[in-house]
BAVOPA-371032 format. One line per field, with one value per residue (C-alpha): residue number from 1; residue in three letters; x, y, z. Coordinates in nm, 4 decimals. Each point is the difference from the previous one (the first is absolute). Layout:
REM residues N
i	[NUM/...] .
aa	[ALA/...] .
east	[X/...] .
north	[Y/...] .
up	[Z/...] .
REM end
This chain:
REM residues 438
i	[1/2/3/4/5/6/7/8/9/10/11/12/13/14/15/16/17/18/19/20/21/22/23/24/25/26/27/28/29/30/31/32/33/34/35/36/37/38/39/40/41/42/43/44/45/46/47/48/49/50/51/52/53/54/55/56/57/58/59/60/61/62/63/64/65/66/67/68/69/70/71/72/73/74/75/76/77/78/79/80/81/82/83/84/85/86/87/88/89/90/91/92/93/94/95/96/97/98/99/100/101/102/103/104/105/106/107/108/109/110/111/112/113/114/115/116/117/118/119/120/121/122/123/124/125/126/127/128/129/130/131/132/133/134/135/136/137/138/139/140/141/142/143/144/145/146/147/148/149/150/151/152/153/154/155/156/157/158/159/160/161/162/163/164/165/166/167/168/169/170/171/172/173/174/175/176/177/178/179/180/181/182/183/184/185/186/187/188/189/190/191/192/193/194/195/196/197/198/199/200/201/202/203/204/205/206/207/208/209/210/211/212/213/214/215/216/217/218/219/220/221/222/223/224/225/226/227/228/229/230/231/232/233/234/235/236/237/238/239/240/241/242/243/244/245/246/247/248/249/250/251/252/253/254/255/256/257/258/259/260/261/262/263/264/265/266/267/268/269/270/271/272/273/274/275/276/277/278/279/280/281/282/283/284/285/286/287/288/289/290/291/292/293/294/295/296/297/298/299/300/301/302/303/304/305/306/307/308/309/310/311/312/313/314/315/316/317/318/319/320/321/322/323/324/325/326/327/328/329/330/331/332/333/334/335/336/337/338/339/340/341/342/343/344/345/346/347/348/349/350/351/352/353/354/355/356/357/358/359/360/361/362/363/364/365/366/367/368/369/370/371/372/373/374/375/376/377/378/379/380/381/382/383/384/385/386/387/388/389/390/391/392/393/394/395/396/397/398/399/400/401/402/403/404/405/406/407/408/409/410/411/412/413/414/415/416/417/418/419/420/421/422/423/424/425/426/427/428/429/430/431/432/433/434/435/436/437/438] .
aa	[MET/ALA/THR/PHE/ARG/SER/PHE/GLU/GLY/LEU/ARG/ASP/ALA/LEU/ALA/ASP/ALA/GLU/PHE/ASP/ARG/PRO/PRO/ALA/ILE/VAL/CYS/ASN/ALA/HIS/VAL/THR/GLY/LEU/SER/VAL/ALA/ARG/ALA/LEU/GLN/ALA/ARG/ASP/VAL/PRO/VAL/ILE/ALA/ILE/ASP/ARG/ASN/GLU/LYS/GLY/VAL/ALA/PRO/TYR/SER/ASP/ALA/VAL/ASP/PHE/ALA/GLY/GLN/VAL/THR/TYR/PRO/LEU/ASP/ASP/GLU/GLU/GLY/PHE/ARG/GLU/ASP/VAL/GLU/ALA/LEU/ALA/ALA/ALA/VAL/ASP/HIS/GLU/PRO/VAL/ALA/PHE/GLY/CYS/MET/ASP/GLU/TRP/VAL/HIS/ALA/PHE/SER/ARG/THR/GLU/PRO/GLU/GLY/VAL/ARG/LEU/PRO/PHE/ALA/GLU/ARG/ALA/THR/ILE/ASP/ARG/VAL/LEU/ASP/LYS/GLU/SER/LEU/TYR/THR/VAL/ALA/GLU/LYS/LEU/ASP/VAL/PRO/TYR/PRO/GLU/THR/TYR/ARG/ILE/ALA/GLU/THR/ASP/PRO/ALA/GLU/THR/GLY/GLY/GLU/GLN/GLY/PRO/ALA/GLY/ARG/GLU/ALA/GLY/PRO/GLY/ASP/ALA/GLY/ARG/GLU/SER/VAL/PRO/ALA/ALA/GLU/ALA/ALA/GLU/ARG/LEU/GLY/PHE/PRO/LEU/VAL/ILE/LYS/PRO/ALA/LEU/LYS/ARG/LYS/PHE/SER/GLU/ALA/VAL/GLY/THR/ASN/VAL/ILE/GLU/VAL/ALA/ASP/GLU/GLY/GLU/LEU/GLU/ASP/VAL/VAL/ALA/ASN/ALA/ALA/ALA/GLU/GLY/ILE/ARG/VAL/MET/ALA/GLN/GLU/LYS/VAL/PRO/ALA/VAL/GLN/GLY/GLU/ASP/CYS/SER/LEU/ALA/SER/TYR/VAL/PRO/GLU/SER/GLY/GLU/ALA/VAL/SER/PHE/VAL/GLY/ASN/ALA/ARG/VAL/ARG/TYR/PRO/LEU/GLY/TYR/GLY/THR/SER/CYS/VAL/VAL/ARG/ARG/ALA/THR/GLY/GLU/ALA/ALA/HIS/GLU/VAL/GLU/GLU/ASN/ALA/LEU/ALA/VAL/LEU/ASP/GLU/THR/ASP/TYR/TYR/GLY/ILE/SER/GLU/ALA/GLU/PHE/LEU/TYR/ASP/GLY/ASP/ARG/GLU/GLU/TYR/VAL/LEU/ILE/ASP/VAL/ASN/THR/ARG/PRO/TRP/LYS/TRP/ILE/SER/LEU/PRO/VAL/GLN/ALA/GLY/ALA/ASN/LEU/PRO/LEU/ALA/ALA/TYR/SER/ASP/ALA/VAL/GLY/GLU/SER/TYR/GLU/ALA/ASP/GLU/VAL/ARG/ASP/ALA/SER/TRP/VAL/TYR/LEU/ALA/ASP/TYR/LEU/GLN/LEU/LEU/SER/SER/ASP/GLU/THR/PHE/ALA/ASP/VAL/LEU/ALA/ARG/ASP/ASP/TRP/LEU/SER/LEU/LEU/SER/GLY/ASP/PHE/GLU/SER/SER/ALA/ASP/LEU/THR/THR/GLY/VAL/TYR/ARG/PRO/SER/ASP/PRO/ALA/PRO/ALA/TYR/GLN/LEU/LEU/SER/THR/GLU/PHE/GLY/THR/SER/GLU/TYR/TYR/CYS/SER/CYS] .
east	[-1.3277/-0.3108/-0.0235/-0.1468/-0.2912/-0.2425/-0.3417/-0.1428/0.2956/-0.0339/-0.3745/0.0513/0.2846/-0.2152/-0.2866/0.2329/0.1413/-0.1260/0.0150/-0.0455/-0.0870/-0.0983/0.2877/0.1060/-0.0104/0.2882/0.0402/0.2004/0.2733/0.3016/0.1898/-0.3045/-0.1782/0.3093/0.0060/-0.3694/0.0558/0.2937/-0.2042/-0.2755/0.2538/-0.0138/-0.3265/0.0695/-0.2656/-0.0080/0.0797/-0.1176/0.1997/-0.1618/0.1264/-0.0107/0.3263/0.2722/0.2589/-0.0709/0.2077/-0.2704/-0.0789/0.3546/-0.0239/-0.0397/-0.2818/-0.2163/-0.1858/-0.1602/0.0586/-0.1484/-0.1360/-0.3296/-0.1459/0.1599/-0.2754/0.1190/-0.0441/-0.3315/-0.1532/-0.2939/0.2385/0.1955/-0.3174/-0.0876/0.3492/0.0061/-0.3460/0.1072/0.3066/-0.2104/-0.2486/0.2841/0.1011/-0.1977/0.0322/-0.0801/0.3410/0.1060/0.1125/0.3051/0.0376/0.3557/-0.0352/-0.2838/-0.1359/-0.0499/-0.1698/-0.2288/-0.0815/-0.0938/-0.2061/-0.1806/-0.0796/-0.0360/0.0748/-0.2371/0.1525/0.2908/0.0450/0.1099/0.1732/-0.0459/-0.2688/-0.2509/0.0575/-0.1456/0.2213/0.3138/-0.0720/-0.0402/0.3386/0.1989/-0.1302/0.2233/-0.2656/-0.2332/0.2855/0.1209/-0.3568/-0.0168/0.3379/-0.1201/-0.3085/0.2146/0.2711/0.2554/0.2714/0.0387/0.1781/-0.1611/-0.1775/-0.2243/-0.2051/0.1060/-0.3034/0.1360/-0.0265/-0.3553/-0.1842/-0.2838/0.2491/0.2177/-0.2432/0.2213/-0.1065/-0.1928/0.1205/-0.1925/0.1049/0.0032/-0.3729/-0.1348/-0.1756/0.0660/0.0928/0.3274/0.0123/0.0350/0.3515/0.1343/0.0449/0.0388/0.2151/0.1790/0.3522/0.1529/-0.1862/0.1045/0.3609/-0.0342/-0.1288/0.2563/0.3039/0.2574/0.1169/-0.3257/-0.1158/-0.2776/-0.1779/-0.2947/-0.3136/0.0256/0.3581/0.0022/-0.1364/0.2387/0.2899/-0.0889/-0.0150/0.3164/0.2016/-0.0103/-0.2445/0.1217/0.1653/0.1921/-0.0328/0.2373/-0.1717/-0.3133/0.1046/0.0459/-0.3283/-0.1920/0.1427/-0.0859/-0.3524/-0.0678/0.1129/-0.2161/-0.3027/0.0536/0.0059/-0.3085/0.1950/-0.0911/0.3113/0.0786/0.2673/0.1670/0.2655/0.3420/0.0220/0.3355/0.0432/0.2911/0.1781/-0.0154/-0.2842/-0.3049/-0.2307/-0.2897/-0.2567/-0.0165/-0.3231/-0.2707/-0.3307/-0.2705/-0.3713/-0.0228/0.2690/0.3466/0.2352/0.3302/0.2499/0.3636/0.1655/0.2857/0.2568/0.1086/0.3641/0.1130/-0.1804/0.1273/0.0260/0.0455/-0.2997/-0.3003/0.1273/-0.1328/0.1220/0.3116/0.0904/-0.2795/0.0233/-0.2440/-0.0862/-0.0703/-0.0603/-0.2329/0.0232/-0.0945/-0.2916/-0.1221/0.0170/-0.1848/-0.2693/-0.0663/0.0033/-0.2422/-0.2294/-0.0151/-0.0657/-0.2719/-0.1668/-0.0146/-0.1159/0.2890/0.0934/0.2748/0.3743/0.1303/0.3038/-0.0544/0.2969/0.1187/0.2839/0.1738/-0.0394/0.3151/-0.1592/-0.3166/0.1900/-0.2815/-0.0967/-0.2355/-0.2204/0.0965/-0.1818/-0.1724/0.0582/-0.2945/0.2038/0.3316/0.3066/0.3692/0.1382/-0.2892/0.2419/0.1411/-0.3028/-0.0203/0.3626/-0.0721/-0.2917/-0.3011/-0.0884/-0.2578/-0.0748/-0.0542/-0.2254/-0.2109/-0.0118/-0.0943/-0.2928/-0.1194/-0.0117/-0.1099/0.3295/0.1664/0.3095/0.1945/0.2906/0.3260/0.1405/0.1322/0.3799/0.2607/0.0946/0.1396/-0.0772/0.2189/-0.0751/0.3468/-0.0628/-0.0739/0.2326/0.3059/-0.0824/-0.0216/0.3351/0.1650/-0.1554/-0.0076/0.3373/-0.1636/-0.1981/0.1449/-0.0808/-0.2496/0.0517/0.2561/0.2807/-0.1861/-0.3076/0.2026/0.1659/-0.3398/-0.1368/0.2972/0.0120/-0.3758/-0.0070/-0.2623/-0.2644/0.0295/0.0159/-0.2937/0.1140/0.0838/-0.1810/0.0027/-0.2380/0.0891/0.3436/-0.0049/0.2546/-0.2554/-0.2309/0.2417/-0.2023/-0.1859/0.3354/0.1238/-0.3189/0.0497/0.3557/-0.1277/-0.2435/0.2353/0.3029/-0.1273/-0.2264/-0.3207/-0.1939/-0.2715/-0.1535/-0.1273/0.0064/0.0089] .
north	[-0.3532/-0.2107/-0.3493/-0.2344/-0.1684/-0.2805/0.1118/-0.0342/0.1843/0.2827/0.0327/0.0162/0.2527/0.2267/-0.0231/0.1293/0.2811/0.3569/0.1856/0.3721/-0.0517/-0.2894/-0.2448/-0.1389/-0.3747/-0.0771/-0.3378/-0.1847/0.1094/-0.0061/0.2553/0.1907/-0.0174/0.1424/0.2934/0.0721/-0.0080/0.2393/0.2334/0.0157/0.0967/0.3525/0.0457/-0.2481/-0.2384/-0.3193/-0.3033/-0.3583/-0.2332/-0.3347/-0.2975/-0.3790/-0.0290/0.2024/-0.0185/0.3314/0.3086/0.2477/-0.1298/0.0825/0.3684/0.2867/0.1173/-0.3020/0.0057/-0.3456/-0.3088/-0.3453/-0.2921/-0.0267/-0.2678/0.0220/0.0932/-0.2406/-0.2833/0.1112/0.3292/-0.0249/-0.0695/0.3102/0.2103/-0.1322/0.0731/0.3557/0.0742/-0.1243/0.2260/0.2993/-0.0682/0.0013/0.3616/0.3168/0.1482/-0.1513/-0.0948/0.0821/-0.2986/-0.0046/-0.3196/-0.0203/-0.3061/-0.0983/-0.2821/0.2348/0.2641/-0.2659/-0.1331/0.3428/0.0916/-0.3359/-0.0394/0.3674/-0.0628/0.1834/0.2895/0.0528/0.2978/-0.0925/0.2951/-0.1394/-0.0833/-0.2818/-0.3577/0.0275/0.2968/-0.1630/-0.3178/0.2027/0.1658/-0.3003/-0.2383/0.0613/-0.1113/0.2800/0.2453/-0.0338/0.0415/0.3328/0.0985/-0.0847/0.2161/0.2946/-0.0502/-0.0645/-0.2242/-0.3521/-0.3147/-0.2312/-0.2567/-0.3062/-0.2086/-0.3634/-0.2146/-0.3047/0.1900/0.1211/-0.0325/-0.1843/-0.2756/0.0014/0.0946/0.2946/0.3409/0.2204/0.3556/0.3151/-0.0289/-0.3794/-0.0603/-0.0486/0.3154/0.1543/0.3607/0.0971/-0.3174/0.1775/0.0074/-0.2887/-0.2970/-0.3559/-0.2242/-0.3356/0.0295/-0.1177/0.2683/0.2709/-0.1102/0.0130/0.3569/0.1205/-0.2093/-0.1278/0.1020/0.1113/0.0411/-0.1679/0.2070/-0.0779/0.2110/0.0190/-0.0426/-0.1035/-0.3534/-0.0527/0.1281/-0.2360/-0.2930/0.0606/0.2518/0.2894/0.2433/-0.0436/-0.2784/0.0458/-0.2998/-0.0679/-0.2807/-0.2112/-0.2553/0.2601/0.1646/-0.3279/-0.0737/0.3410/0.0009/-0.3545/0.0886/0.3139/-0.1957/-0.2623/0.2741/0.1722/0.3175/0.2192/0.0969/0.2127/-0.0072/0.3348/0.1353/0.0385/0.3761/0.1243/0.2004/0.2369/-0.0952/0.2715/0.1947/-0.1548/0.2543/-0.0259/0.2430/-0.0165/0.1623/0.0400/0.0835/0.1146/-0.0651/0.3680/0.2584/0.0104/-0.2973/0.0003/-0.1391/-0.0699/-0.1575/-0.2386/-0.1449/-0.3573/0.0652/-0.3486/-0.3305/-0.3195/-0.2318/0.2242/-0.0131/-0.1463/0.0488/0.2321/0.3567/0.0595/0.3565/0.2466/0.3717/0.2781/0.0354/0.3412/0.1491/-0.0844/-0.3782/0.0246/0.2250/-0.2535/-0.2848/0.2023/0.1106/-0.3509/-0.1604/0.2507/-0.0441/-0.3767/0.0497/0.2548/-0.2280/-0.2859/0.2276/-0.1247/0.1984/-0.0749/-0.0623/-0.1584/-0.0520/0.0002/-0.1661/0.0866/-0.1414/0.2046/-0.1870/0.0696/-0.0973/0.2049/0.2746/0.0379/-0.1138/-0.2998/-0.0833/-0.3262/-0.0134/0.1948/-0.0937/0.1173/0.0214/0.1212/-0.1640/-0.0535/0.3515/0.2009/0.1726/0.1869/0.2256/0.0487/0.1195/0.2248/0.1774/-0.2126/-0.2063/-0.2278/-0.2171/0.3087/0.1534/-0.3180/-0.0208/0.3676/-0.0334/-0.3136/0.1674/0.3463/0.1808/0.2376/-0.0766/0.2188/-0.1380/0.1906/0.1271/-0.3177/-0.0071/-0.2270/-0.3048/-0.3525/-0.3297/-0.3101/-0.3487/-0.0976/-0.3735/-0.0463/0.2698/-0.1444/-0.3467/0.1429/0.1770/-0.3193/-0.2384/0.1845/0.1098/0.1871/0.2294/0.3413/0.1645/0.2857/0.1451/0.2755/-0.0040/0.2637/-0.2270/-0.2876/0.2213/0.1332/-0.3536/-0.1337/0.2941/0.0142/0.3639/-0.0845/-0.0069/0.3763/0.0738/0.0739/-0.1866/-0.3598/-0.2763/-0.3779/-0.2932/-0.1454/0.1113/0.3012/0.0381/0.1780/-0.3023/-0.2942/-0.3036/-0.0464/-0.0158/-0.2624/-0.2015/0.0242/-0.1281/-0.2988/-0.0923/0.0756/-0.1840/-0.2128/-0.3033/0.2012/0.0725/0.2489/-0.0034/0.3281/0.1174/0.3635] .
up	[3.2003/0.0599/0.1431/-0.2599/0.1749/-0.0624/-0.1187/0.3483/0.1508/-0.2525/0.0606/0.3766/-0.0311/-0.2175/0.2485/0.2716/-0.2148/-0.0315/-0.3322/-0.0506/-0.3661/-0.2295/-0.0444/-0.3371/-0.0663/-0.2376/-0.1709/-0.1062/0.2364/-0.2286/-0.2123/-0.1275/0.3326/0.1675/-0.2428/0.0641/0.3771/-0.0296/-0.2212/0.2620/0.2669/-0.1439/0.1931/0.2804/-0.1279/0.2114/-0.2182/0.0475/-0.2273/-0.0774/-0.1981/-0.0198/0.1960/0.1695/-0.2786/-0.1746/0.0779/0.1041/0.3530/0.1076/-0.0914/0.2445/-0.2304/0.0997/0.3314/-0.0030/-0.2137/-0.0175/-0.1928/-0.1819/-0.2231/-0.3436/-0.2483/-0.2706/0.2531/0.1514/-0.1093/0.2391/0.2866/-0.1005/0.0144/0.3438/0.1309/-0.1337/0.1345/0.3424/-0.0060/-0.1069/0.2795/0.2531/-0.0713/0.0719/-0.3508/-0.3401/-0.1468/-0.3562/-0.2097/-0.2293/-0.2038/-0.1340/-0.2252/-0.2329/0.2169/0.2958/-0.2173/-0.1482/0.3461/0.1338/-0.3063/-0.0186/0.3698/0.1034/0.3695/0.2301/0.1918/-0.2429/-0.2308/-0.3528/-0.1744/-0.3505/-0.2543/0.0296/-0.1145/-0.3512/-0.0813/0.1381/-0.1963/-0.3168/0.0511/0.1239/-0.2653/-0.3010/-0.2467/0.1036/0.0605/-0.3570/-0.1258/0.1822/-0.1442/-0.3498/0.0448/0.1115/-0.2662/0.2720/-0.1523/0.1390/-0.1225/-0.2554/0.2169/-0.0465/0.2374/0.0010/-0.0781/0.1851/0.3297/-0.0565/0.3325/-0.1757/-0.0784/0.3117/0.2744/0.0881/0.1217/-0.2405/-0.0419/-0.0814/-0.3650/-0.0050/-0.0359/-0.3479/-0.1166/0.3411/0.0789/-0.1603/-0.2088/-0.3325/-0.1331/0.2090/-0.2320/0.1295/-0.2203/0.0355/0.1337/-0.3265/-0.1954/0.2448/-0.0427/-0.3778/0.0191/0.2525/-0.0839/0.2502/0.2490/0.1590/0.3585/0.1920/0.2617/0.2262/-0.0138/0.3808/0.1076/0.3670/-0.0424/-0.2908/0.2073/0.2840/-0.2437/-0.2033/0.2028/-0.2478/-0.1621/-0.3575/-0.1979/-0.3234/-0.2320/-0.2850/-0.1931/-0.0402/0.2613/0.2718/-0.0962/0.0215/0.3455/0.1431/-0.1436/0.1196/0.3523/0.0038/-0.1217/0.2685/0.2658/-0.1436/-0.0751/-0.2966/-0.1936/-0.3014/-0.2662/-0.0478/-0.2298/0.1519/0.0020/-0.1366/0.3175/0.0447/0.3202/0.2628/-0.1642/0.1736/0.1644/0.2439/0.1309/0.3779/0.1142/0.2567/-0.1665/0.2442/-0.0531/-0.0889/-0.0517/-0.1480/-0.0126/0.1877/-0.2501/-0.0755/-0.3061/0.0733/-0.2392/0.0770/-0.0812/0.1051/0.0508/0.1578/-0.1782/-0.3026/-0.2304/0.1825/0.3547/0.2677/0.0309/0.2072/-0.1055/-0.0807/-0.0700/-0.0663/-0.3688/-0.1528/-0.3400/-0.2866/0.0470/0.3674/-0.0877/-0.2587/0.2501/0.2623/-0.2419/-0.1325/0.3449/0.1487/-0.3012/0.0632/0.3720/-0.0757/-0.2565/0.2494/0.2879/0.2112/0.3083/0.2487/-0.0219/-0.3199/-0.2197/-0.3772/-0.1739/-0.3514/-0.2099/-0.2658/-0.3290/-0.1991/-0.3320/0.0431/0.1810/0.2533/0.3482/0.0194/0.2990/0.1685/0.3308/0.2768/0.3641/0.2111/0.3193/0.1407/-0.1564/0.0672/-0.0717/0.1456/0.2376/-0.3018/-0.0627/0.3765/0.0004/-0.2984/0.1677/-0.0971/0.3085/-0.1604/0.3076/0.2143/-0.2665/-0.0051/0.3797/0.0337/-0.2388/0.1769/0.3436/-0.1130/0.0522/-0.2445/-0.2024/-0.2409/-0.1977/-0.0048/-0.3266/-0.1612/-0.0283/-0.1562/0.2058/-0.0379/0.1750/0.0277/0.1289/0.1112/0.0486/-0.3722/-0.1291/0.1738/-0.1343/-0.3508/0.0345/0.1233/-0.2536/-0.3330/-0.1341/-0.2882/0.2293/0.0873/0.3323/-0.0434/0.3484/0.0424/0.2559/0.2026/0.0061/0.1439/0.2588/0.1017/0.0311/0.1945/0.2388/0.0471/-0.1125/-0.2632/0.2741/0.0424/-0.3728/-0.2272/-0.3091/0.0999/0.1873/0.0294/0.0092/0.3407/0.1236/0.2318/0.2800/0.2208/-0.0277/-0.0416/0.1092/-0.3343/-0.1847/0.2452/-0.0546/-0.3762/0.0342/0.1974/-0.2779/-0.2893/0.1362/0.2881/0.0312/0.0453/-0.3195/-0.0862/-0.3478/-0.1352/-0.3596/0.1161] .
REM end
């Protein structure tokens, strides 16, 4: 367990430390950052966890060697760059950066801190993948199914002063096929209920507390669009996909600059809240459907020239009877410890490429992942929901035996490394709060 230090304290501690290999800088230091740190333990990689404050769970893990505060990039991106460069200068190897939320990935790719290795594609490529307008244009070109979607004219950056995207410029690259229409016209085409999504989700999430909003009528639509326009956030109207609960699939992968991808297809068996919530039980997906998801996701990544860790999310459309592309996260995500457990250690693969070491994935096996904090809340709050874990799963979790098994892992809770779970309890049920959409 690391002591969470001030920036100055962290810099001084790193200057006094000796590393036998390049350390990893992991941020933000919450659920996903913890999973990345634990994945890197397989090769005893030193981990430096950084965040805007000490409230995340990762600094309290035995997998983290140093932890401390840096300038939050959404507050001051240039200050973030200066802090990271100072930390890199304090160590005797160039560290490898892992951004575990979009704002940290954007900050690394935009500022390119000197002395830091970035194991992912350059800024223009990341923008093309993260921006849903351009992502769906790529999908259309490749005949990869995606939901019916329209730009909302009222949030056009030319009108609001908001940030332009790679597909948001008139007659710009990738502009073909993305139609901008007034909100009322989009609603007429799609019908209610529909969903409103941002082109780039993090700023939207900071402003309204969620990545997607379902609207039921014209009044709700007008309010959401007006708020987005006021914040300078590009949003889109999208059909509410008739998704089949429990059938969502994602491709978890590490794509190197050259060579074969390391990949794993996961099925989001349960989300909390049900519907648009985050995953709380995920299992390996196999068969023809998993192959289709993998093939389509890798085609999109190849077309955009993206390399690095990513999660490509697909919903199963019950009407179309096919998987539709929803999003691609160009970073580690909440359940990344599942592919690690199943034999595909994506963070270690990325780290190894960055420092010139070899990595070979194991033969991928079946495994399940559960985020107990959310799953227990779902079980206690929704009388219609039936437990999907077996009695043996619960006994394994309660006894701690799951840590020595090959087929079950968790998001935070591990008896051999208990302090992160205690920290999570203090934020979930105490007075301390830590916001993270992971």
